[in-house]
Residue frames as a rotation matrix with the C-alpha (Angstrom) as fourth column:
MET 1
0.588 0.809 0.000 0.00
0.809 -0.588 0.000 0.00
0.000 0.000 -1.000 0.00
PHE 2
-0.487 -0.768 0.417 1.17
0.789 -0.591 -0.166 3.55
0.374 0.248 0.894 -0.69
ALA 3
0.315 0.499 -0.807 0.64
0.734 -0.667 -0.126 6.99
-0.602 -0.552 -0.577 0.86
VAL 4
0.003 -0.225 0.974 0.50
0.795 -0.590 -0.139 10.09
0.606 0.775 0.177 -1.33
LYS 5
0.120 -0.051 -0.991 1.78
0.810 -0.572 0.127 13.13
-0.574 -0.819 -0.027 0.56
ILE 6
0.157 0.038 0.987 1.08
0.781 -0.616 -0.101 16.52
0.604 0.787 -0.127 -0.95
ASP 7
-0.624 -0.390 -0.677 2.61
0.702 -0.660 -0.267 19.72
-0.343 -0.642 0.686 0.41
ARG 8
0.369 0.923 0.112 -0.43
0.900 -0.325 -0.291 22.02
-0.232 0.208 -0.950 0.25
GLU 9
0.586 -0.137 -0.799 1.68
0.070 -0.973 0.218 25.17
-0.807 -0.184 -0.561 0.39
LEU 10
-0.568 -0.820 -0.074 3.97
-0.075 -0.038 0.996 24.19
-0.820 0.571 -0.040 -2.50
CYS 11
-0.331 0.510 0.794 1.07
0.861 0.507 0.033 23.20
-0.385 0.695 -0.607 -4.77
LYS 12
-0.828 0.028 -0.560 0.18
-0.177 -0.961 0.214 25.85
-0.532 0.276 0.801 -7.36
SER 13
0.042 0.970 0.237 -2.95
-0.062 0.240 -0.969 24.04
-0.997 0.026 0.071 -8.58
CYS 14
-0.543 -0.303 -0.783 -1.66
-0.768 -0.199 0.609 23.27
-0.340 0.932 -0.124 -12.07
GLU 15
0.431 0.840 0.329 -3.72
-0.712 0.541 -0.448 20.02
-0.554 -0.041 0.831 -11.99
LEU 16
-0.053 -0.519 -0.853 -1.08
-0.888 0.415 -0.198 17.98
0.457 0.747 -0.483 -13.83
CYS 17
-0.901 -0.291 0.321 -1.07
-0.422 0.760 -0.494 15.35
-0.100 -0.581 -0.808 -11.08
ILE 18
-0.116 0.951 0.286 -4.84
-0.415 0.215 -0.884 15.02
-0.902 -0.221 0.370 -11.36
GLU 19
0.495 0.283 -0.822 -4.61
-0.859 0.013 -0.513 14.56
-0.134 0.959 0.249 -15.12
PHE 20
-0.140 -0.704 -0.696 -1.88
-0.760 0.527 -0.380 11.91
0.635 0.476 -0.609 -14.90
CYS 21
-0.574 0.010 0.819 -3.29
-0.669 0.571 -0.476 9.77
-0.472 -0.821 -0.321 -12.06
PRO 22
-0.796 0.231 -0.560 -4.42
-0.340 0.594 0.729 6.53
0.501 0.771 -0.394 -13.75
ARG 23
-0.628 0.559 -0.541 -6.78
0.729 0.667 -0.157 5.73
0.273 -0.493 -0.826 -10.87
ASP 24
-0.097 0.590 0.801 -8.37
0.126 -0.791 0.598 9.22
0.987 0.160 0.002 -10.59
LEU 25
0.228 0.108 -0.968 -7.40
0.910 0.330 0.251 9.49
0.347 -0.938 -0.023 -6.91
LEU 26
-0.700 -0.513 -0.497 -6.41
0.648 -0.749 -0.140 13.16
-0.300 -0.420 0.857 -6.84
LYS 27
0.346 0.835 0.428 -8.81
0.871 -0.455 0.184 16.10
0.349 0.310 -0.885 -6.69
LEU 28
-0.477 -0.409 0.778 -8.61
0.099 -0.904 -0.415 19.81
0.873 -0.122 0.472 -5.93
ASP 29
-0.630 0.199 -0.751 -9.20
0.775 0.101 -0.624 20.69
-0.048 -0.975 -0.217 -2.30
ALA 30
0.384 0.861 0.333 -12.13
0.810 -0.487 0.328 22.97
0.444 0.144 -0.884 -1.50
GLU 31
0.807 -0.128 -0.576 -9.95
0.352 -0.678 0.645 25.11
-0.474 -0.723 -0.502 0.79
LEU 32
0.821 -0.532 0.208 -7.34
-0.120 -0.517 -0.848 27.58
0.558 0.671 -0.488 -0.44
ASN 33
0.317 -0.807 -0.498 -3.66
0.945 0.316 0.091 27.40
0.084 -0.499 0.862 0.47
LYS 34
0.131 -0.335 -0.933 -1.42
0.489 -0.797 0.355 30.39
-0.862 -0.503 0.059 1.26
ARG 35
-0.881 -0.450 0.149 -0.96
0.322 -0.337 0.884 31.04
-0.348 0.827 0.442 -2.47
GLY 36
-0.371 0.834 -0.409 -4.71
-0.595 -0.551 -0.585 31.52
-0.713 0.026 0.701 -2.78
VAL 37
-0.321 0.248 -0.914 -5.25
-0.824 0.402 0.399 28.43
0.466 0.882 0.075 -4.94
HIS 38
0.685 0.582 0.438 -7.01
-0.705 0.681 0.197 25.11
-0.184 -0.444 0.877 -4.40
PRO 39
-0.388 -0.921 -0.018 -4.20
-0.904 0.377 0.201 22.58
-0.179 0.095 -0.979 -3.87
ALA 40
-0.036 0.288 -0.957 -4.40
-0.482 0.834 0.269 18.96
0.875 0.471 0.109 -4.95
ARG 41
-0.201 -0.020 0.979 -5.36
-0.935 0.302 -0.186 16.35
-0.292 -0.953 -0.079 -2.39
PHE 42
-0.932 -0.104 -0.347 -5.52
-0.196 0.950 0.243 12.57
0.304 0.294 -0.906 -2.31
GLU 43
-0.174 0.932 0.317 -9.08
-0.941 -0.062 -0.333 11.29
-0.291 -0.356 0.888 -2.35
GLY 44
0.448 0.383 -0.808 -9.86
-0.621 0.783 0.027 7.64
0.643 0.490 0.589 -2.18
PRO 45
0.964 -0.101 0.248 -8.90
-0.125 0.650 0.749 4.51
-0.236 -0.753 0.614 -0.36
GLN 46
0.212 -0.976 -0.056 -5.12
-0.808 -0.207 0.552 4.12
-0.550 -0.072 -0.832 0.09
GLU 47
-0.135 -0.287 0.948 -5.25
0.059 0.953 0.297 0.59
-0.989 0.096 -0.112 -1.26
ARG 48
0.811 0.462 0.359 -6.30
0.386 0.038 -0.921 1.87
-0.439 0.886 -0.147 -4.70
CYS 49
0.665 -0.649 -0.369 -3.00
-0.723 -0.683 -0.102 3.74
-0.186 0.335 -0.924 -5.16
THR 50
0.943 -0.331 -0.036 -0.51
0.290 0.871 -0.397 1.58
0.163 0.363 0.917 -7.08
GLY 51
0.496 -0.794 -0.351 2.46
0.154 -0.318 0.936 3.80
-0.855 -0.518 -0.036 -6.22
CYS 52
0.613 -0.216 0.760 3.13
0.789 0.203 -0.579 4.42
-0.030 0.955 0.295 -9.92
GLY 53
-0.169 -0.727 -0.665 4.63
0.682 -0.573 0.454 7.82
-0.711 -0.377 0.593 -9.10
ASN 54
-0.134 0.165 0.977 3.06
0.915 -0.358 0.186 9.64
0.381 0.919 -0.103 -12.06
CYS 55
0.829 0.550 0.105 1.81
0.460 -0.776 0.431 12.42
0.318 -0.309 -0.896 -9.80
ALA 56
0.629 -0.658 -0.415 5.17
0.251 -0.333 0.909 12.97
-0.736 -0.676 -0.045 -8.10
THR 57
-0.284 -0.776 0.563 7.08
0.804 0.127 0.581 12.81
-0.522 0.618 0.588 -11.40
ILE 58
-0.064 0.346 0.936 4.85
0.871 -0.439 0.221 15.28
0.488 0.829 -0.273 -13.25
CYS 59
0.782 0.405 -0.475 4.62
0.607 -0.668 0.430 17.83
-0.143 -0.624 -0.768 -10.40
PRO 60
0.415 -0.647 0.640 6.70
0.405 -0.499 -0.766 20.85
0.815 0.577 0.055 -11.47
ASP 61
0.283 -0.262 0.923 7.16
-0.670 -0.743 -0.006 22.00
0.687 -0.616 -0.385 -7.87
ALA 62
-0.520 -0.491 -0.699 8.05
0.035 0.805 -0.592 18.63
0.853 -0.332 -0.402 -6.29
ALA 63
-0.389 0.484 0.784 5.08
-0.880 -0.446 -0.162 19.01
0.272 -0.753 0.600 -3.94
ILE 64
0.703 0.711 -0.025 4.20
-0.691 0.690 0.213 15.30
0.169 -0.132 0.977 -4.00
GLU 65
-0.570 -0.810 0.137 5.89
-0.819 0.547 -0.176 12.32
0.068 -0.213 -0.975 -2.39
ILE 66
0.531 0.639 -0.557 4.91
-0.536 0.762 0.363 8.65
0.657 0.106 0.747 -2.57
GLU 67
-0.454 -0.639 0.621 5.71
-0.890 0.303 -0.339 6.47
0.029 -0.707 -0.707 0.43
GLU 68
-0.193 0.340 -0.921 5.26
-0.155 0.916 0.370 2.75
0.969 0.214 -0.124 0.67
ILE 69
0.104 0.328 0.939 3.37
-0.985 -0.097 0.143 1.72
0.138 -0.940 0.313 3.77
THR 70
-0.618 -0.344 -0.707 4.53
-0.255 0.938 -0.233 -1.54
0.743 0.036 -0.668 5.25
GLN 71
0.363 0.797 -0.482 2.40
0.253 0.413 0.875 -3.64
0.897 -0.440 -0.051 7.53
GLY 72
0.113 -0.255 -0.960 2.45
0.989 0.125 0.083 -2.43
0.099 -0.959 0.267 11.08
GLU 73
-0.904 -0.424 0.049 2.67
0.422 -0.905 -0.058 1.27
0.069 -0.032 0.997 10.22
């Protein structure tokens, strides 16, 4: 299983991560960040994320990290 961690304050709401997520697990948050934009957020069950890394790779501001969750965490 994988955890998608998005730094809300680094996100500039370009929506590239949303476009490139093959499982449609990323959406724009309803709340604004300090930049005044709606940052991306992970939405969906963690087990649906394959850890492909598309979102982290395409993010121009390196605002996304993928972490593998091992049992017991």
